[in-house]
C-alpha positions as CSV (number, residue, x, y, z in Angstrom):
1,M,0.0,0.0,0.0
2,I,2.8,2.4,0.9
3,N,4.4,1.7,-2.5
4,I,1.2,2.6,-4.3
5,W,0.9,5.8,-2.2
6,N,4.5,6.8,-3.1
7,T,4.2,6.0,-6.8
8,L,0.9,7.7,-7.4
9,L,1.0,10.7,-5.1
10,F,4.0,11.3,-2.8
11,H,6.8,10.9,-5.4
12,P,5.1,12.8,-8.2
13,L,4.2,15.8,-5.9
14,L,7.7,15.9,-4.4
15,N,9.2,15.9,-7.9
16,L,6.8,18.7,-9.0
17,L,7.6,20.7,-5.9
18,I,11.3,20.4,-6.5
19,G,10.9,21.1,-10.2
20,F,9.0,24.3,-9.6
21,T,11.4,25.3,-6.8
22,R,14.3,25.0,-9.3
23,L,12.4,27.2,-11.8
24,T,11.3,29.9,-9.4
25,G,14.1,29.8,-6.9
26,S,11.6,30.0,-4.1
27,L,9.8,27.4,-2.1
28,G,6.8,29.8,-1.6
29,W,6.4,30.5,-5.3
30,S,6.9,26.8,-6.0
31,I,3.9,26.0,-3.8
32,I,1.8,28.6,-5.5
33,S,2.8,27.4,-9.0
34,L,2.2,23.7,-8.0
35,T,-1.2,24.5,-6.5
36,L,-2.3,26.3,-9.7
37,F,-1.0,23.4,-11.8
38,L,-2.8,20.8,-9.7
39,R,-6.0,22.8,-9.8
40,L,-5.8,23.0,-13.6
41,I,-5.3,19.3,-14.1
42,M,-8.1,18.6,-11.6
43,T,-10.6,20.8,-13.3
44,P,-12.2,18.0,-15.3
45,V,-13.0,16.3,-12.0
46,I,-13.9,19.4,-10.0
47,L,-16.2,21.2,-12.5
48,P,-18.9,18.4,-12.6
49,S,-19.1,18.6,-8.8
50,L,-19.6,22.4,-9.0
51,R,-22.2,22.0,-11.6
52,L,-23.9,19.3,-9.5
53,G,-24.4,21.9,-6.7
54,K,-26.2,24.2,-9.2
55,K,-28.3,21.3,-10.5
56,M,-29.2,20.3,-7.0
57,Q,-30.4,23.8,-6.3
58,E,-32.6,23.7,-9.4
59,L,-34.1,20.4,-8.4
60,A,-34.9,21.6,-4.9
61,P,-38.6,22.4,-5.7
62,E,-39.1,19.0,-7.3
63,L,-37.5,17.3,-4.2
64,A,-39.9,19.3,-2.0
65,K,-42.9,18.0,-3.9
66,L,-41.6,14.4,-3.7
67,K,-41.1,14.7,0.1
68,E,-44.6,16.0,0.5
69,K,-46.0,13.3,-1.7
70,F,-44.1,10.4,-0.1
71,K,-44.0,11.8,3.5
72,D,-45.3,8.5,4.9
73,D,-43.4,6.2,2.4
74,K,-39.6,6.3,2.9
75,A,-39.0,3.6,0.4
76,G,-41.2,5.3,-2.2
77,L,-39.4,8.6,-1.6
78,L,-36.0,7.0,-2.1
79,T,-37.1,5.4,-5.4
80,A,-38.7,8.7,-6.6
81,Q,-35.6,10.7,-5.7
82,T,-33.3,8.2,-7.4
83,A,-35.4,8.4,-10.6
84,L,-35.4,12.2,-10.5
85,Y,-31.6,12.3,-10.1
86,K,-31.2,9.9,-13.0
87,Q,-33.6,11.8,-15.2
88,H,-31.6,15.0,-14.8
89,G,-28.2,13.4,-14.7
90,A,-27.5,14.4,-11.1
91,S,-25.7,12.0,-8.7
92,P,-25.2,13.4,-5.2
93,A,-22.5,10.7,-4.5
94,S,-20.4,12.1,-7.4
95,G,-19.8,15.2,-5.4
96,C,-17.7,13.3,-2.8
97,L,-15.0,12.2,-5.3
98,P,-13.4,15.7,-5.7
99,Q,-13.4,16.1,-1.9
100,V,-11.6,12.8,-1.4
101,I,-9.0,13.6,-4.1
102,Q,-8.3,17.0,-2.6
103,L,-7.8,15.5,0.8
104,L,-5.4,12.9,-0.6
105,V,-3.4,15.6,-2.4
106,L,-3.3,17.7,0.7
107,I,-1.9,14.8,2.8
108,A,0.6,13.9,0.1
109,L,1.7,17.5,-0.3
110,F,2.1,17.8,3.5
111,N,4.4,14.8,3.4
112,A,6.4,16.3,0.5
113,L,6.8,19.7,2.3
114,N,7.8,18.0,5.5
115,F,10.3,15.9,3.6
116,V,12.0,19.0,2.1
117,I,11.9,21.3,5.1
118,K,12.8,18.9,7.9
119,E,16.3,19.1,9.3
120,N,17.6,15.6,8.9
121,G,21.0,15.3,7.3
122,N,22.0,16.6,3.9
123,L,19.0,17.6,1.8
124,T,20.5,16.4,-1.5
125,S,21.2,13.0,-0.2
126,R,17.6,12.7,1.0
127,L,16.1,14.1,-2.2
128,N,18.0,12.4,-5.1
129,P,17.0,8.8,-4.2
130,V,13.3,9.7,-4.6
131,L,13.6,12.2,-7.4
132,Y,13.3,11.2,-11.1
133,N,16.5,11.0,-13.0
134,F,15.9,14.2,-15.0
135,N,15.0,16.1,-11.8
136,Q,18.2,15.3,-9.7
137,V,19.5,18.3,-7.7
138,P,23.1,19.3,-7.2
139,Q,25.0,18.9,-3.9
140,N,24.7,22.5,-3.0
141,F,20.9,22.6,-3.5
142,Q,19.1,24.5,-0.8
143,P,15.7,26.0,-1.6
144,N,14.8,29.5,-0.3
145,G,12.2,28.8,2.5
146,R,11.2,32.4,2.9
147,F,8.1,34.0,1.3
148,L,7.4,37.5,2.4
149,Y,7.4,37.2,6.2
150,L,6.7,33.5,6.1
151,D,9.1,30.7,7.0
152,M,7.7,27.7,5.1
153,A,8.9,25.3,7.9
154,K,7.0,27.1,10.7
155,P,3.3,27.9,11.4
156,D,2.0,31.3,10.3
157,V,1.5,32.7,13.8
158,F,2.6,35.7,15.8
159,R,3.7,35.6,19.4
160,I,3.2,38.7,21.4
161,P,4.8,39.2,24.9
162,N,2.4,38.7,27.8
163,I,-0.1,36.9,25.6
164,P,0.1,33.1,26.4
165,I,-1.4,31.9,23.1
166,P,-0.1,32.7,19.6
167,L,-2.2,34.8,17.2
168,P,-3.0,33.7,13.6
169,G,-0.9,35.3,10.9
170,L,-2.2,37.1,7.8
171,F,-2.0,34.1,5.4
172,L,-3.7,31.8,8.0
173,L,-6.6,34.4,8.4
174,L,-6.9,34.8,4.7
175,S,-7.1,31.0,4.3
176,A,-10.0,30.7,6.8
177,L,-11.7,33.8,5.2
178,T,-11.5,32.4,1.7
179,Q,-12.9,29.0,2.9
180,F,-15.8,30.9,4.6
181,I,-16.5,32.8,1.4
182,S,-16.6,29.5,-0.6
183,S,-19.0,28.1,2.0
184,K,-21.3,31.1,1.9
185,M,-21.4,30.9,-1.9
186,M,-22.9,27.4,-1.6
187,A,-25.3,28.4,1.1
188,P,-28.5,28.7,-1.1
189,E,-28.6,24.9,-1.5
190,V,-28.5,24.4,2.3
191,A,-31.2,27.1,2.8
192,R,-33.5,25.3,0.3
193,E,-32.9,22.0,2.0
194,K,-33.8,23.5,5.3
195,K,-37.2,24.6,3.9
196,I,-37.7,21.2,2.4
197,A,-36.9,19.4,5.7
198,A,-39.4,21.7,7.6
199,K,-42.2,20.2,5.5
200,T,-41.5,16.6,6.6
201,E,-42.6,15.1,9.8
202,T,-39.4,12.9,10.3
203,S,-36.4,14.3,12.1
204,T,-33.9,12.6,9.8
205,D,-33.9,15.4,7.2
206,D,-33.7,18.1,9.9
207,A,-30.6,16.4,11.4
208,M,-28.9,16.2,8.0
209,V,-29.6,19.8,7.1
210,E,-28.3,20.9,10.6
211,V,-25.1,19.1,9.8
212,Q,-24.8,20.8,6.5
213,Q,-25.4,24.2,8.1
214,Q,-22.7,23.5,10.7
215,M,-20.2,22.4,8.1
216,L,-20.5,25.8,6.4
217,Y,-18.7,27.3,9.4
218,M,-16.8,24.2,10.6
219,F,-14.4,24.0,7.7
220,P,-13.2,27.6,8.0
221,L,-12.8,27.1,11.8
222,M,-10.9,23.8,11.2
223,T,-8.6,25.6,8.7
224,L,-7.8,28.2,11.3
225,L,-7.2,25.7,14.1
226,I,-5.2,23.2,12.1
227,G,-3.1,26.1,10.7
228,F,-1.7,26.7,14.2
229,Q,0.2,23.4,14.0
230,F,1.0,23.0,10.3
231,P,3.9,24.6,8.4
232,S,3.0,27.8,6.7
233,G,3.9,26.2,3.4
234,L,0.8,24.1,3.7
235,V,-1.2,27.2,4.7
236,L,0.0,28.9,1.5
237,Y,-1.1,25.9,-0.5
238,W,-4.6,26.0,1.1
239,L,-5.0,29.7,0.6
240,T,-4.1,29.5,-3.1
241,F,-6.3,26.4,-3.6
242,S,-9.3,28.0,-1.8
243,F,-8.9,31.2,-3.7
244,V,-9.0,29.4,-7.1
245,S,-11.9,27.2,-5.8
246,A,-13.9,30.3,-4.9
247,I,-13.4,31.7,-8.4
248,Q,-14.5,28.4,-10.0
249,Q,-17.5,28.3,-7.6
250,Y,-18.5,31.8,-8.7
251,Y,-18.5,30.8,-12.4
252,A,-20.4,27.7,-11.6
253,T,-23.1,29.0,-9.3
254,G,-22.6,32.8,-8.9
255,W,-22.3,34.6,-5.6
256,G,-24.9,32.4,-4.0
257,G,-25.3,33.1,-0.3
258,L,-23.0,36.2,-0.6
259,T,-25.6,37.9,-2.9
260,P,-27.2,39.9,-0.1
261,W,-23.8,41.1,1.1
262,I,-22.8,42.0,-2.4
263,R,-26.0,44.0,-2.9
264,K,-25.4,45.9,0.4
265,L,-22.1,46.9,-0.9
266,G,-23.8,48.3,-4.0
267,Y,-22.3,45.8,-6.5
268,G,-25.4,43.8,-7.4
């Protein structure tokens, strides 16, 4: 299993990271370049998921009618929902695949970053055995681990005298904010589901919608909390990834739950 992981994810990402570092001369710019590259090649997988969210919003009224019609027949409701999804080419399960892929890439990139920045002997002697032949690095290879004020090997936090806990840095805050914006842009679907659930007598739908509502705010909070422990290089990756994700989400579904805020600002 470890060989499959290394062959399919860890080694390719490590080679890409080193390749971009040699081109840019900076580990920070390498992470940004690698993130944009990964997002580009993952677009065919991600876009169907974004379009699925839009399609599920459009199907919300039909789902409400079905839940009203089959409110006392769970088996009939499930059959009717499956037929509706099939008719419109919508598969809720397909939206999970991009999330799984993104998580696997995140873990593999964390391993690659940790492999490069950890202090454990000569870097070249550690890298070359796992780098492809065309990507071998010279003996004096030492990537620039600084990006603006960030040290890629350390968390993006500030420590202030007389304050016992560290404070989140700018990139960490921007990562959480960008994740929150993406979540709010998907909020209309959750709002519609909440109205649908209110029409049913069972508590199952209400519980599922409540979980969805909490997840809108849980992911940004998790981004902030996890960032206190992870190297800032990973925070930089997540910020870039979330920013591009928000742009793609906009082109797929529009401003969504941010629409009222945008109108208040006079832009809509």
